[in-house]
Legacy VTK file of the C-alpha trace (Angstrom):
# vtk DataFile Version 3.0
C-alpha trace
ASCII
DATASET POLYDATA
POINTS 415 float
-5.926 -52.671 59.579
-3.663 -55.408 58.349
-3.296 -58.513 60.743
-0.320 -59.325 58.565
2.662 -60.271 61.012
6.304 -59.710 60.339
8.806 -62.144 58.547
10.559 -63.890 61.274
7.275 -64.648 63.167
3.922 -66.084 62.704
0.748 -65.915 64.351
-0.255 -68.193 67.455
-0.335 -71.766 65.917
-4.054 -72.361 64.647
-4.632 -68.385 64.342
-5.046 -67.979 60.468
-4.717 -64.556 59.337
-6.627 -62.786 56.386
-3.410 -61.718 54.877
-0.017 -62.835 54.524
3.370 -61.511 52.985
4.935 -63.218 49.745
7.348 -63.214 47.243
5.268 -62.642 44.226
6.140 -63.137 40.590
3.718 -61.053 38.168
3.585 -61.384 34.243
4.633 -57.905 33.672
7.945 -58.333 35.689
9.161 -61.753 34.139
12.846 -61.762 33.207
15.630 -61.235 35.757
14.645 -62.778 38.838
15.855 -60.040 40.881
12.953 -57.731 39.788
10.733 -60.572 38.861
10.420 -61.376 42.878
8.818 -58.808 45.007
7.275 -58.861 48.538
3.519 -57.911 48.386
0.657 -58.561 50.801
-1.893 -60.843 49.570
-4.981 -62.968 51.082
-3.963 -66.236 52.955
-5.579 -69.143 51.014
-8.025 -71.409 52.564
-7.582 -75.119 52.721
-10.194 -76.866 50.395
-11.163 -80.661 50.830
-7.900 -82.928 51.195
-5.692 -79.888 51.396
-3.580 -78.380 54.327
-2.350 -74.938 55.219
1.107 -74.601 56.683
2.925 -72.009 58.152
6.341 -71.736 56.687
9.137 -71.571 58.846
11.813 -72.119 56.136
11.604 -72.444 52.248
14.370 -74.138 49.871
15.520 -72.530 46.659
15.544 -74.725 43.564
16.089 -73.833 39.735
12.257 -74.454 38.714
11.525 -70.815 40.045
14.420 -69.462 38.181
12.474 -70.472 35.052
9.111 -69.215 36.796
10.519 -65.827 37.290
11.832 -65.894 33.558
8.786 -66.923 31.713
10.735 -69.464 30.058
9.764 -71.954 28.778
6.334 -71.009 29.686
4.505 -68.394 31.661
3.047 -70.125 34.755
0.535 -67.337 35.420
-0.615 -67.257 31.852
-1.025 -70.854 31.668
-3.009 -71.175 35.091
-5.334 -68.123 34.019
-5.907 -70.004 30.655
-7.089 -73.001 32.738
-9.486 -70.745 34.811
-7.535 -69.693 37.726
-8.658 -66.353 38.916
-5.015 -65.240 40.225
-2.843 -62.756 38.365
0.229 -63.712 40.332
2.616 -66.759 41.073
3.791 -67.626 44.759
6.615 -70.367 43.967
8.572 -72.371 46.281
8.688 -76.086 46.024
10.402 -77.144 49.609
9.039 -76.060 52.791
9.392 -76.838 56.748
6.719 -75.511 58.870
3.895 -75.894 61.150
0.370 -77.082 60.137
-2.206 -74.218 60.812
-5.393 -75.581 59.156
-6.608 -78.643 57.451
-9.444 -79.026 54.732
-12.387 -81.590 54.902
-11.445 -85.018 54.838
-7.880 -84.599 55.919
-6.995 -87.471 58.258
-3.634 -88.156 60.417
-2.683 -84.634 59.984
-3.531 -82.250 63.043
-2.836 -78.393 63.756
0.517 -77.926 65.542
2.309 -80.668 63.584
5.828 -79.797 62.524
6.127 -81.102 58.968
7.905 -80.866 55.498
6.433 -81.106 52.211
7.183 -83.179 48.721
6.468 -81.303 45.615
4.321 -84.203 43.677
0.743 -82.698 43.374
-2.202 -84.411 41.307
-5.794 -84.396 41.072
-6.882 -87.327 43.188
-9.876 -87.843 41.064
-7.868 -88.384 38.107
-8.831 -91.887 36.563
-5.046 -92.310 36.157
-4.398 -91.844 39.796
-7.689 -93.752 40.965
-6.585 -96.902 38.795
-3.302 -96.990 40.912
-1.088 -96.034 38.311
2.071 -93.657 38.866
0.448 -90.315 39.873
3.548 -88.597 38.477
2.669 -89.836 35.090
-1.070 -88.854 35.236
-2.548 -86.136 33.007
-2.828 -83.914 35.992
0.667 -84.370 37.522
2.247 -80.955 38.623
5.339 -79.662 40.751
3.942 -77.880 43.724
5.227 -74.392 43.556
5.976 -74.230 40.200
2.819 -75.738 37.948
0.981 -74.697 41.282
0.350 -71.373 43.203
0.739 -70.955 47.072
4.175 -72.240 47.269
6.562 -71.807 49.980
7.931 -68.269 49.184
5.261 -66.921 51.692
4.107 -67.060 55.455
1.855 -69.731 54.434
1.477 -72.385 51.954
-1.087 -74.699 50.455
-0.640 -78.356 49.644
-2.317 -81.383 49.213
-2.640 -83.751 52.212
-0.485 -86.275 50.814
2.431 -84.166 50.270
2.714 -83.296 53.780
5.221 -85.676 55.527
6.579 -85.878 59.457
9.722 -83.323 59.776
13.028 -84.839 61.129
13.063 -83.745 64.843
16.964 -83.361 64.795
16.978 -80.767 62.214
16.448 -77.239 62.359
13.895 -75.368 60.188
16.159 -74.430 57.398
18.124 -77.568 57.373
14.529 -79.624 57.156
13.771 -77.218 54.163
16.618 -78.024 52.201
16.300 -81.460 50.900
12.694 -82.999 50.092
12.445 -81.400 46.506
16.176 -82.434 45.433
16.159 -85.553 47.743
13.324 -87.152 46.393
13.881 -86.280 42.838
17.187 -88.226 43.387
15.259 -90.858 44.845
12.898 -91.369 41.718
15.693 -91.189 39.592
17.582 -94.089 41.092
15.029 -96.083 42.141
11.978 -95.014 39.609
12.713 -97.071 36.455
12.246 -100.815 36.561
15.003 -102.102 34.736
17.576 -99.909 35.404
17.243 -99.218 39.583
20.135 -98.630 41.807
21.461 -101.860 43.004
24.574 -102.801 45.042
28.270 -102.536 43.441
26.558 -100.031 40.748
28.630 -97.327 39.270
26.766 -94.033 39.062
28.152 -90.743 37.571
26.995 -87.857 39.224
26.830 -84.447 37.587
27.005 -81.399 39.551
27.969 -83.491 42.763
28.705 -80.440 45.309
25.023 -78.788 44.355
21.546 -79.864 46.185
21.011 -82.881 43.468
24.247 -83.971 43.394
24.767 -84.408 47.187
21.511 -86.202 47.682
22.367 -88.551 44.903
25.862 -89.175 46.211
24.584 -90.237 49.461
21.794 -92.695 48.220
24.197 -94.160 46.002
26.400 -94.991 49.004
23.475 -96.052 51.200
22.898 -98.471 48.807
26.468 -100.070 48.723
26.872 -98.525 45.218
29.666 -96.509 44.209
29.502 -92.542 42.882
31.837 -90.372 41.005
31.032 -86.949 41.025
31.851 -84.079 38.352
32.685 -80.724 39.879
34.260 -77.704 38.766
36.998 -77.459 41.359
38.906 -79.594 43.942
37.207 -77.988 46.828
34.066 -79.139 45.636
35.444 -82.345 44.608
36.550 -82.871 48.300
33.196 -82.090 49.323
31.795 -84.515 47.443
34.071 -87.272 48.688
32.905 -86.393 52.278
29.309 -87.158 51.245
30.531 -90.674 49.996
31.694 -90.182 46.628
34.767 -92.251 45.492
36.187 -89.459 43.364
35.688 -86.844 41.075
36.477 -85.285 37.878
36.986 -81.514 37.243
34.810 -80.789 34.492
37.360 -77.518 33.638
40.180 -79.835 32.770
37.869 -80.765 29.673
36.786 -78.335 26.700
34.205 -80.645 24.525
31.490 -79.427 26.171
28.071 -78.232 24.643
26.373 -79.898 21.600
28.051 -82.525 19.585
29.157 -81.394 16.171
27.150 -82.755 13.422
28.229 -86.125 11.990
29.165 -84.574 8.734
31.696 -82.076 10.379
34.881 -84.361 10.274
36.935 -82.387 11.904
34.411 -81.329 14.530
33.989 -84.998 15.410
37.419 -85.490 15.594
37.883 -83.434 18.279
34.520 -84.007 20.381
35.570 -87.611 20.153
38.960 -87.088 21.520
37.583 -84.968 24.071
34.866 -87.509 25.400
37.213 -90.219 25.299
40.040 -88.204 27.589
36.639 -87.933 30.080
35.577 -91.606 29.716
39.291 -92.490 30.506
39.660 -89.913 33.373
36.500 -91.567 34.757
38.401 -95.103 34.685
41.326 -93.777 36.597
39.124 -92.312 39.235
37.131 -95.470 39.751
40.067 -97.338 39.833
39.037 -99.850 37.189
37.960 -100.074 33.353
34.331 -99.880 34.194
31.524 -97.379 32.628
28.429 -95.791 34.769
25.414 -98.219 34.975
23.621 -95.297 35.720
24.393 -91.710 34.526
22.566 -88.994 36.751
21.996 -86.142 34.465
20.502 -82.547 34.941
22.563 -80.098 32.891
21.155 -81.261 29.912
22.196 -79.405 26.733
26.022 -79.234 27.708
26.504 -82.588 28.959
24.276 -85.010 27.049
26.433 -86.267 24.551
29.157 -87.159 27.070
26.380 -88.694 29.378
25.255 -91.000 26.589
28.531 -91.785 25.321
30.324 -92.853 28.645
26.943 -95.087 30.170
27.453 -98.670 30.193
25.774 -100.757 27.480
22.241 -101.642 28.816
22.766 -98.638 31.390
20.604 -95.723 31.685
21.130 -91.827 31.438
18.344 -90.368 33.585
17.593 -86.793 33.689
15.550 -84.386 35.826
16.559 -80.903 34.332
18.081 -78.777 31.645
19.935 -76.532 33.785
22.727 -75.433 30.586
19.493 -75.757 28.064
17.070 -78.253 26.659
17.873 -78.542 23.193
20.940 -81.260 23.240
22.089 -83.483 20.254
21.778 -87.246 21.153
24.197 -89.487 19.098
21.793 -92.357 18.070
24.816 -94.590 17.380
25.866 -94.808 20.988
22.143 -95.257 22.048
20.863 -97.923 19.933
23.862 -100.028 19.001
24.566 -100.160 22.668
21.024 -100.525 23.816
21.635 -97.515 26.223
18.103 -96.078 27.882
17.572 -92.429 27.919
14.813 -91.896 30.620
13.165 -88.681 31.655
12.262 -88.306 35.445
9.929 -85.773 36.924
8.985 -85.078 40.577
8.139 -87.595 42.989
5.144 -90.005 44.186
4.208 -90.592 47.658
6.153 -93.615 48.071
9.374 -92.678 46.830
8.766 -89.307 48.814
8.141 -91.002 52.062
10.840 -93.642 51.540
13.243 -90.868 51.032
11.959 -88.715 54.066
12.332 -91.966 56.419
16.070 -91.906 55.707
16.398 -88.186 56.276
14.453 -89.015 59.648
16.603 -91.852 60.520
19.928 -89.778 60.094
21.068 -91.946 57.019
20.927 -88.749 54.517
21.970 -85.404 55.480
20.148 -82.626 54.222
23.305 -80.708 52.898
22.185 -77.301 53.727
24.137 -74.737 52.039
23.454 -70.772 52.367
20.776 -69.699 54.750
19.518 -66.269 53.338
16.884 -63.675 54.288
13.152 -63.994 52.860
14.058 -60.938 50.933
17.035 -62.306 49.283
15.059 -64.749 47.166
14.994 -62.676 43.930
19.066 -62.491 44.289
19.433 -66.064 45.035
17.518 -67.246 41.935
19.371 -64.907 39.537
22.728 -66.184 41.083
21.408 -69.816 40.590
20.002 -69.048 37.160
23.766 -67.628 36.177
25.395 -70.867 37.211
26.444 -70.057 40.489
27.990 -73.141 42.175
26.992 -73.955 45.919
27.634 -76.363 48.531
24.055 -78.186 48.914
20.677 -76.385 48.820
20.061 -72.605 49.529
17.258 -71.992 52.132
15.332 -68.613 53.007
14.041 -68.346 56.703
10.566 -67.223 56.616
8.795 -67.673 59.727
11.773 -68.765 61.701
13.746 -65.601 63.535
16.915 -67.125 63.003
19.033 -70.200 61.999
19.074 -72.886 64.211
15.404 -73.142 65.370
13.087 -76.297 65.281
15.286 -78.905 66.612
13.338 -81.077 69.057
14.374 -83.833 71.366
13.694 -87.520 70.191
10.470 -88.937 71.834
LINES 1 416
415 0 1 2 3 4 5 6 7 8 9 10 11 12 13 14 15 16 17 18 19 20 21 22 23 24 25 26 27 28 29 30 31 32 33 34 35 36 37 38 39 40 41 42 43 44 45 46 47 48 49 50 51 52 53 54 55 56 57 58 59 60 61 62 63 64 65 66 67 68 69 70 71 72 73 74 75 76 77 78 79 80 81 82 83 84 85 86 87 88 89 90 91 92 93 94 95 96 97 98 99 100 101 102 103 104 105 106 107 108 109 110 111 112 113 114 115 116 117 118 119 120 121 122 123 124 125 126 127 128 129 130 131 132 133 134 135 136 137 138 139 140 141 142 143 144 145 146 147 148 149 150 151 152 153 154 155 156 157 158 159 160 161 162 163 164 165 166 167 168 169 170 171 172 173 174 175 176 177 178 179 180 181 182 183 184 185 186 187 188 189 190 191 192 193 194 195 196 197 198 199 200 201 202 203 204 205 206 207 208 209 210 211 212 213 214 215 216 217 218 219 220 221 222 223 224 225 226 227 228 229 230 231 232 233 234 235 236 237 238 239 240 241 242 243 244 245 246 247 248 249 250 251 252 253 254 255 256 257 258 259 260 261 262 263 264 265 266 267 268 269 270 271 272 273 274 275 276 277 278 279 280 281 282 283 284 285 286 287 288 289 290 291 292 293 294 295 296 297 298 299 300 301 302 303 304 305 306 307 308 309 310 311 312 313 314 315 316 317 318 319 320 321 322 323 324 325 326 327 328 329 330 331 332 333 334 335 336 337 338 339 340 341 342 343 344 345 346 347 348 349 350 351 352 353 354 355 356 357 358 359 360 361 362 363 364 365 366 367 368 369 370 371 372 373 374 375 376 377 378 379 380 381 382 383 384 385 386 387 388 389 390 391 392 393 394 395 396 397 398 399 400 401 402 403 404 405 406 407 408 409 410 411 412 413 414
C-alpha cells in the first residue's frame, strides 16, 4: 500500500515516505509541455553526503523547464543517462520554498524543520576549479538545479546540495518565497558579477521584459543601488507596473517594427530600414530617461529578436549582459558597434553562493519584493509552461502550490 500523501499536504516533519507525487517529463513525451508534464508516483530520493531533502511547499515556474519539456536544445534525460544516471525521467523546477525533512552526512547549520528556500547553482564540491576558490558557476561541473539535475521542485520532495539552502524570509508566504530566487539571483549576478561593468550609483540600465520575473527583480536591484532603470514592455499596463517597482519609465516595444535578426550588411535597403527603426528606439529611450544618455548596462534575455538593438544602444564601454534566449539563440551581432565602441557582450548563467546569499539577504530585509504573479495548482504546471513558451506576458513570477494547502500560508512573526 502506497504511503504517498495528497498534494496540498506533507507527512509530519522528519517522516520521509518511500514514495511521492511528482510532475515528470519523459523522453517519449518531449514536445508540448502540456503533454510532456504528467503527474506520476516515484520513490523519494535520499540525501547523500552534503545533501538536503526538502519537503516542497511551493515551486516557481521558469523558462528553463520549457526547454526541458521540449527537449530543445538538448534532451536533459538522455544527457544524464549517457553520463551514467539511472533515471529515465526528469523532475524539473529550480525554485522552491519548503521545510527540511532530512540532511546527509557532513551537513552542518541546517536542521530538520528549518523553513528554507533554494538557489539554483549546483556543482561538484570536489571539482578542482571549485576547490581552488574560483567562481563555481564557471567550473566544468557547474549545473542549474532542476534543469541540468534531477529531483527539482516539481515534486513533494526535492534534493539539493546543502550550500543551495538559504533561510526563508519570515514575512513571506510559501508561494511568495518560492517566486524570486532563480530570477533574483540571476539578476544579481548579471548586475554585479562582472568586474569592470558592475552596477554603480547613477548608472542607467535598459531592462528587457520589465514586467516579468527577471525584469521585475532587475528593476528593484537597480533602484536599490541608486541607479535608474528603463523597462521595455508590451503595453502601458505593464509599463506602469514597472514604474511601481522603481523604473523611471518604459518603452512599448509594439511601437517599433525593427525586431528580429539584423539584415545582412550587403542588404542596403534592409539595413536602411533597420537603422531607422533602431535609431527611433534609441531616441525614445532618451526621451523616457529625460536626457541624451545611453544605458551603461543592457539587461538582456530575449536574445534573437533584440540583441542587435541592445548592442546598438549600449553606451561605449558599457555591457550587454544576457542570461537566456527566449525568442531564440541565433542572433546577428553587428561587430561594427561592438569593436569600435568597445562594448562588452557578456554571458551570465546561474549564481554562486556569495551572490545568492547577498540577494536573499535583501529579500529577508524587505528591500526586494518577490513579485509573485499567478499562484497555480500543481496539476497546472504543464499548461503554465506551455503559456510561458508561447510568450505569455505575466506580471512577476508564476508559482505552483505543492505541499501548501492554500495561498497565504507560511508567514511567521519576526523573532
